[in-house]
N, C-alpha and C positions, 0 to 999 in steps of 0.2 A: 129214174136215176137220181133225180134231185132229192127224193126222200131217203135214198140210201146214203148219199153223201151227207145230208143233214143229220141222219141218225148216227153215222160214224163220227162226225165232228162233235156231236153232242156227248159221245161217250169216249172221246179220245184219251182222256186220262185213265179210264178203266182198261182200255185196250193196251195202252203202254205198260200199265202195271201187270197185266196178264202176260204180255210178251216178255217182260223182264223176268217174271217168275218162271216162265217156261225156259228161258235161257239159263237161269241159275240151276234149275232142276236138271236139265239135260247136261250141263257142265258137271254137276255133282255126280250124275249117273255115269258119265264117261270115266270119272276117277274110280268110283266104286258103286256098283249097282244098288246095294242096299242104302247107301247114302243118298242116292237119287230119289228113291221111294220115300225116305224119311223127309228129305227136303221138300219134295212135292206135297206131302201131307201137311207139313207145317205151313207152307205157303198157302195151301188151300184153306186151312183153318184161319190164318191171318186175313186172307181175302174175304172170308165170310164175316169175320168180326168187323173189318172195315166197311163192308157192305151194310151191316146192321147199323153201325154208327152213322153212316152217311145216308140213311134211309129217306131223309126229307128232300132229296134232290129231284124226285119225280113229280113235283108239284105241277099243276097245269099252268100253261103260259098265259 
């Protein structure tokens, strides 16, 4: 259980970013379904770019 909590707290920023992106995508999808798909795709691409830029975060402790 401690490993799970430690892993979640280590990636709290990424989890918050993912939850926010999911909320925006669902909200856009409720307004117009194609807008939800487009928003989800754009946010997925931006998440990949941010992941590439922040690639040095997994260094050993």
